[in-house]
C-alpha positions in Angstrom: -5.6 -4.0 -24.6 -6.0 -2.6 -21.0 -9.7 -3.7 -20.9 -8.7 -7.3 -22.1 -6.0 -7.4 -19.4 -8.5 -6.4 -16.7 -11.0 -9.0 -17.8 -8.4 -11.8 -17.7 -7.2 -10.7 -14.3 -10.8 -10.5 -12.9 -11.5 -14.0 -14.3 -8.4 -15.5 -12.7 -9.0 -13.7 -9.4 -12.6 -14.9 -9.2 -11.4 -18.5 -9.6 -8.7 -18.0 -7.0 -11.2 -16.4 -4.6 -13.3 -19.6 -4.8 -10.3 -21.7 -3.9 -9.3 -19.4 -1.0 -12.9 -19.5 0.4 -12.8 -23.3 0.3 -9.4 -23.2 2.1 -10.8 -20.9 4.8 -13.9 -23.1 5.2 -12.0 -26.5 5.7 -8.6 -25.7 7.0 -7.4 -24.6 10.4 -7.1 -20.8 10.5 -3.3 -20.6 10.5 -3.1 -23.0 7.5 -5.8 -21.0 5.7 -3.8 -17.8 6.3 -0.8 -19.4 4.7 -2.9 -20.2 1.7 -4.1 -16.6 1.7 -0.5 -15.3 1.7 0.2 -17.6 -1.2 -2.7 -16.1 -3.2 -1.7 -12.6 -2.2 1.8 -13.2 -3.5 0.7 -14.7 -6.7 -2.0 -12.0 -7.3 0.5 -9.2 -6.9 3.0 -11.0 -9.2 0.2 -11.6 -11.8 -1.0 -8.0 -11.7 2.5 -6.6 -12.0 3.5 -9.1 -14.8 0.4 -8.6 -16.8 0.5 -4.8 -16.6 4.2 -4.7 -17.4 4.2 -7.2 -20.2 1.0 -6.3 -22.0 0.1 -2.8 -20.6 3.5 -1.1 -20.8 3.6 -0.4 -17.1 7.2 -0.2 -16.1 7.6 1.8 -12.9 11.0 3.2 -12.0 12.3 2.4 -8.5 14.5 5.1 -7.0 16.1 3.5 -3.9 18.1 6.1 -2.0 18.7 4.4 1.3 22.3 3.9 2.3 21.6 1.4 5.0 19.9 -2.0 4.9 16.3 -2.1 5.9 15.7 -3.5 9.5 13.3 -6.4 10.0 10.7 -4.1 11.5 9.6 -0.8 10.1 6.6 1.2 9.0 6.1 2.7 5.5 4.8 6.2 5.3 3.9 7.3 1.7 1.8 9.7 -0.2 -1.1 8.3 -2.1 -2.2 8.9 -5.7 -3.7 5.7 -7.1 -4.5 2.1 -6.3 -1.3 1.3 -8.2 0.6 2.5 -5.2 -0.5 -0.6 -3.2 0.6 -2.9 -6.0 4.0 -1.2 -6.5 4.8 -1.0 -2.8 4.0 -4.7 -2.3 6.1 -5.6 -5.4 9.1 -3.4 -4.7 9.6 -4.0 -1.0 11.9 -6.9 -0.2 10.2 -10.2 -0.6 10.3 -10.9 3.2 8.6 -7.6 4.0 4.9 -8.5 3.7 3.0 -5.2 3.6 -0.3 -4.6 5.5 -2.3 -1.5 4.6 -4.7 0.9 6.2 -7.3 1.2 3.4 -10.8 2.5 3.0 -13.5 0.1 4.0 -15.1 0.2 0.5 -12.2 -1.8 -0.9 -13.2 -4.8 1.2 -16.0 -5.6 -1.2 -16.5 -5.8 -5.0 -13.0 -6.8 -6.2 -12.5 -10.5 -6.8 -9.9 -12.0 -4.5 -8.4 -8.6 -3.6 -11.3 -7.6 -1.4 -11.3 -11.0 0.4 -7.6 -10.7 1.0 -8.0 -7.3 2.5 -10.7 -8.6 4.9 -8.9 -11.7 6.1 -5.1 -11.1 5.8 -4.5 -8.6 8.5 -5.1 -5.3 6.7 -7.2 -2.6 8.3 -10.3 -1.4 6.5 -11.7 1.9 7.9 -14.4 4.3 7.0 -13.1 7.7 5.8 -15.9 9.3 7.6 -17.5 7.6 10.6 -16.7 6.5 14.1 -13.1 7.7 14.7 -12.7 5.6 17.8 -13.7 2.4 16.0 -11.3 3.2 13.2 -8.4 3.6 15.7 -9.4 0.3 17.3 -9.1 -1.4 13.9 -5.7 0.2 13.2 -4.5 -0.9 16.7 -5.6 -4.5 15.9 -3.7 -4.4 12.6 -0.6 -3.1 14.3 -0.7 -5.8 16.9 -1.1 -8.4 14.2 1.8 -7.0 12.3 3.9 -7.2 15.4 2.8 -10.8 16.0 3.2 -12.0 12.4 6.2 -10.0 11.4 4.4 -8.1 8.7 5.0 -4.5 7.7 2.4 -1.8 8.3 1.9 0.8 5.5 0.0 4.0 5.9 -1.0 6.8 3.6 -1.3 9.7 6.0 -3.2 11.9 3.5 -6.2 9.6 4.1 -7.3 9.5 0.5 -5.9 9.6 -3.0 -4.7 12.8 -4.5 -6.3 13.0 -7.9 -4.3 16.1 -8.9 -0.9 15.1 -7.7 -0.9 17.8 -5.1 0.4 16.5 -1.8 -2.3 16.8 0.9 -2.1 17.3 4.6 -0.8 14.4 6.7 -3.1 13.1 9.4 -1.3 11.6 12.4 -3.9 9.5 14.3 -3.5 6.1 12.6 0.2 6.6 12.2 0.6 7.3 15.9 -1.6 4.3 16.9 0.7 2.0 15.0 3.8 3.5 16.6 2.2 3.2 20.1 1.9 -0.5 19.6 5.4 -0.9 18.2 7.9 2.0 17.9 9.7 1.2 14.7 11.8 3.1 12.1 9.9 4.9 9.4 10.6 4.2 5.7 9.6 7.3 3.8 8.3 6.6 0.3 7.0 8.8 -2.6 4.7 7.5 -5.3 4.6 9.7 -8.4 2.5 9.3 -11.6 -0.6 7.5 -10.5 -2.7 10.7 -10.3 -2.5 11.0 -14.1 -4.8 7.9 -14.4 -7.0 8.7 -11.4 -10.3 8.3 -13.2 -11.5 5.3 -15.3 -11.3 7.0 -18.6 -7.6 8.1 -18.1 -6.8 4.6 -16.8 -8.3 2.8 -19.9 -6.8 5.1 -22.5 -3.6 6.5 -20.9 -2.3 3.5 -18.9 1.1 2.5 -20.2 1.8 6.0 -21.5 2.5 7.5 -18.1 5.8 7.4 -16.1 5.5 6.0 -12.6 8.2 6.3 -10.0 8.4 4.6 -6.6 11.0 6.4 -4.5 12.3 5.1 -1.2 13.8 8.2 0.2 14.8 7.9 3.9 14.8 5.7 7.0 13.9 7.8 10.0 14.7 6.6 13.6 11.9 5.0 15.6 10.1 7.7 17.5 9.3 7.0 21.2 7.2 9.9 22.2 4.2 11.8 20.7 6.5 14.8 20.0 9.0 12.6 18.2 6.3 10.9 16.2 4.8 14.3 15.2 8.2 15.7 14.2 9.0 12.5 12.2 5.7 12.7 10.3 6.4 16.4 9.4 9.9 15.5 8.3 8.5 12.6 6.2 6.0 14.9 4.5 8.7 17.5 3.7 11.0 14.8 2.2 8.1 13.5 0.0 7.2 17.0 -1.1 10.8 17.8 -2.1 11.0 14.5 -4.0 7.8 15.2 -6.0 8.9 18.7 -6.9 12.3 17.4 -8.1 10.7 14.7 -10.3 8.2 17.2 -11.9 11.0 19.6 -12.7 12.8 16.9 -14.6 9.7 16.1 -16.6 9.2 19.6 -17.8 
């Protein structure tokens, strides 16, 4: 069933990519970007609905915040699978349009999704390469987020954890975003995606795993490098404790 779902999604996304390319070719840029946002919204809805209805994917959302989210914030999360992106985009408030720092390879090869990552204000960077150029791209994304009112999301581990073990947090991209716009930090923990990290596990175990998206804390906006570093360390500790608690309950 999982393979059938993927084939249907890829077919639909290929058709929508053609329509979006036509919109980009003939419409003024701002109008084309409104079309891109429409297709981004419908793509996330379609992915989530298809995987939930036919694939048994029903992530649990653990929302621990006592206060309402402000209009401007940054999401800091651990990273276990590509599902993290879909779940974050689906479970944030509708008005909070997420923009991701993602690896450059995702900008090609996935119908519609790769095109959206390239044109909709996300930041695609090489995991190994010119660090200065990577920071320039992150800065451009942060400025566009501030201009458009979108929400930057960053995975400070820099890559997916295929074992579920929380990796070290790297601060460069995170600090660049906060230099452009000091905003509160929404700390999120994604748990479960590492169990389907490879293609075989995804095809045969998808729908059998438990997946939890936890929104754990809203940290004040840091205004200095020291405050930013301390906030990132605190965010990592909060995520680590949350992952440990969830795994104890599963034993």
